[in-house]
C-alpha positions in Angstrom: -11.2 -45.0 70.6 -13.0 -41.8 70.0 -10.8 -40.0 72.5 -7.7 -41.3 70.8 -8.9 -40.1 67.4 -9.8 -36.7 68.9 -6.3 -36.5 70.5 -4.6 -37.3 67.2 -6.7 -34.7 65.4 -5.9 -32.1 68.0 -2.2 -33.1 67.8 -2.3 -32.7 64.0 -3.9 -29.2 64.3 -1.3 -28.2 66.9 1.5 -29.3 64.6 -0.1 -27.5 61.7 -0.5 -24.3 63.7 3.1 -24.5 64.9 4.4 -24.8 61.3 2.1 -22.1 60.1 3.3 -19.8 62.7 6.9 -20.5 61.8 6.3 -19.9 58.1 4.1 -16.9 58.9 7.0 -15.4 60.8 9.5 -16.1 58.0 7.1 -14.7 55.3 6.6 -11.6 57.5 10.3 -10.9 57.7 10.8 -11.4 54.0 7.9 -9.3 52.9 8.4 -6.6 55.6 11.4 -5.1 53.7 9.5 -4.9 50.5 6.4 -3.5 52.2 8.6 -0.7 53.7 10.1 -0.1 50.3 6.7 0.0 48.5 5.3 2.3 51.2 8.2 4.7 51.1 8.2 4.9 47.2 4.4 5.2 47.2 4.5 8.2 49.6 7.2 9.9 47.5 5.2 9.3 44.3 2.0 10.7 45.8 4.0 13.8 46.8 6.1 14.0 43.6 4.9 17.5 42.9 5.6 18.7 46.4 9.1 17.4 46.2 9.5 18.6 42.6 10.5 15.0 41.6 8.4 15.4 38.4 10.7 18.1 37.2 14.0 17.1 38.9 16.2 15.5 36.2 18.4 12.5 36.9 22.0 13.4 36.5 23.5 10.1 37.7 25.6 8.8 34.8 25.2 5.1 35.6 21.5 5.3 36.0 21.1 7.2 32.7 23.2 4.5 31.0 21.1 1.8 32.7 18.0 3.3 31.1 19.8 3.3 27.7 19.7 7.1 27.2 22.2 7.9 24.6 24.5 10.9 24.4 24.0 13.5 21.6 25.8 13.0 18.3 27.4 16.4 18.5 28.1 19.1 21.1 29.0 22.6 20.1 29.7 25.8 22.0 29.0 29.4 20.9 29.0 32.9 22.3 32.0 32.3 24.6 30.5 28.9 25.6 27.3 30.4 26.9 25.3 28.8 24.2 25.4 25.0 23.9 24.0 23.0 21.0 23.5 19.3 21.5 22.0 17.9 18.3 18.8 19.9 17.8 18.6 21.2 21.4 20.0 24.6 22.3 20.9 25.7 25.8 21.8 28.9 27.5 23.9 27.5 30.4 21.6 25.0 32.1 18.4 26.4 30.5 16.9 24.7 27.5 16.0 27.4 25.0 14.6 25.5 22.0 14.3 22.1 20.4 14.6 22.9 16.8 12.7 20.9 14.2 15.5 21.6 11.7 19.3 21.2 12.1 20.8 24.1 14.1 23.4 25.9 12.0 25.0 28.3 14.5 24.4 30.6 17.4 25.9 34.0 18.3 25.6 37.1 20.5 24.2 39.9 18.5 23.9 43.3 20.2 21.7 42.6 23.3 20.3 39.3 22.0 21.3 35.7 21.4 20.6 34.4 17.9 19.8 30.8 17.3 20.0 30.0 13.6 18.6 26.9 12.0 18.3 26.0 8.3 15.3 28.4 7.7 14.6 30.2 11.0 16.2 32.7 13.3 15.2 32.9 17.0 16.1 35.8 19.2 16.5 35.5 22.9 17.3 37.9 25.7 20.5 37.4 27.8 18.2 35.8 30.4 16.9 33.2 27.9 13.5 34.7 27.2 12.2 34.4 23.7 11.9 37.7 21.9 10.9 36.7 18.4 11.2 34.0 15.8 11.8 34.9 12.2 11.2 32.7 9.2 10.5 33.0 5.4 7.5 35.3 6.1 10.0 37.8 7.6 12.4 37.4 4.7 14.7 34.8 6.2 16.2 32.7 3.4 16.1 28.9 3.4 19.0 26.5 3.3 21.2 28.5 5.6 24.6 26.9 6.1 26.7 29.5 7.9 26.4 32.9 9.6 28.6 35.9 10.3 28.3 39.2 12.1 29.9 42.3 10.6 29.3 45.9 11.7 25.9 45.2 13.3 24.8 43.3 10.3 24.0 39.6 10.2 25.2 37.7 7.1 23.9 34.3 6.2 25.3 31.9 3.7 22.9 29.7 1.8 23.5 27.0 -0.7 23.2 29.6 -3.5 24.3 33.0 -2.2 25.2 35.3 0.7 22.4 37.5 2.2 22.8 40.4 4.6 20.3 42.0 6.9 20.3 45.1 9.2 20.1 45.0 13.0 16.3 45.2 12.8 16.0 42.2 10.5 13.7 44.2 8.2 15.7 44.4 5.0 17.4 41.4 3.4 19.7 41.8 0.4 22.2 39.7 -1.6 25.8 40.7 -1.3 29.1 39.6 -2.9 31.9 39.4 -0.5 34.6 36.7 -0.4 36.3 38.1 2.7 33.8 37.0 5.4 34.8 35.4 8.6 32.1 32.8 9.2 31.4 31.9 12.8 32.8 28.7 14.1 32.1 26.8 17.3 34.2 27.6 20.4 36.9 25.2 21.4 35.9 23.2 24.4 37.7 20.6 26.6 36.5 17.1 27.3 35.2 18.0 30.8 32.9 20.7 29.3 31.7 18.3 26.6 31.0 15.6 29.1 29.0 18.1 31.2 27.0 19.1 28.2 26.3 15.5 27.3 25.1 14.8 30.8 22.8 17.8 30.7 21.4 16.6 27.4 20.7 13.0 28.6 19.3 14.1 32.0 16.3 15.9 30.3 14.9 12.5 29.3 14.6 11.0 32.8 13.1 12.4 36.0 13.3 11.0 39.5 9.5 10.6 39.5 9.8 8.1 36.6 12.6 6.2 38.4 10.4 6.0 41.5 7.4 4.8 39.4 9.6 2.1 37.8 11.1 1.0 41.1 7.6 0.9 42.8 6.3 -1.3 40.1 9.4 -3.4 39.7 9.8 -2.4 36.0 13.2 -0.8 36.7 14.5 -4.3 36.6 12.6 -5.1 33.4 10.7 -8.5 33.3 12.7 -9.8 36.3 11.5 -6.9 38.4 7.9 -7.4 37.5 8.2 -11.1 38.2 9.7 -10.3 41.6 6.8 -8.0 42.4 4.4 -10.8 41.5 6.2 -13.1 43.9 6.0 -10.6 46.7 2.2 -10.2 46.0 1.8 -13.9 46.2 3.7 -14.0 49.5 1.5 -11.2 50.9 -1.6 -13.2 50.0 -0.1 -16.3 51.7 0.8 -14.2 54.7 -2.7 -12.9 55.0 -4.3 -16.3 54.6 -2.0 -17.9 57.2 -2.6 -15.1 59.6 -6.4 -15.4 59.2 -6.2 -19.2 59.8 -4.1 -18.9 62.9 -6.4 -16.2 64.3 -9.5 -18.4 63.6 -7.9 -21.4 65.3 -6.9 -19.3 68.3 -10.4 -17.9 68.6 -12.0 -21.3 68.4 -9.6 -22.7 71.1 -10.6 -19.8 73.5 -14.3 -20.8 73.3 
């Protein structure tokens, strides 16, 4: 009787071990893919600075759209399309020059400099995009600028109340009366150039490091991704427990 009970008990444990091994193998296959993915993204995140992933902007349109990053409300080109204005961001080619706190009125090439003019400030940059100076009301720059023009090495600005002219050194400002001024307008640009500028604007808000972080945590798929990560974590726990149990039973049988 005792031997029969012992045999049944042994048979039960054998069946249990067999099922555990089967499920252990299945869980291992399922979780292996995710472990490889987590390990790969983890390594890349740890070396984000080495790979410049923290500064490398995402320029994949569908991924930017997936993150809900919107295009700028306006795109304007100045100085033979070398200066690009996207909302309050001003670019020299691919280089971001300034994010203005006030609406950007216009931009122009003035002698050896590029001028970026907002409602109450004038910024001067070299042709390489280095900031030279920023002029505001303390330097005589009027407020409420709406338009600019360049005439005979003089900068003219139109405000809501009058027209003011300054010399090439921006030291002297004086009111002028002139109705024959050709105010600067934006350069004509085709749709491809505008789309490229929009993509450049959107890409600054998302780096590949952020994408990797979101993918690693599962947050790239919103709540569903986090829930999936939780499921994988539970599977890993079950995999570990079943592995420990199988090992203990195998160790006991060898004694």
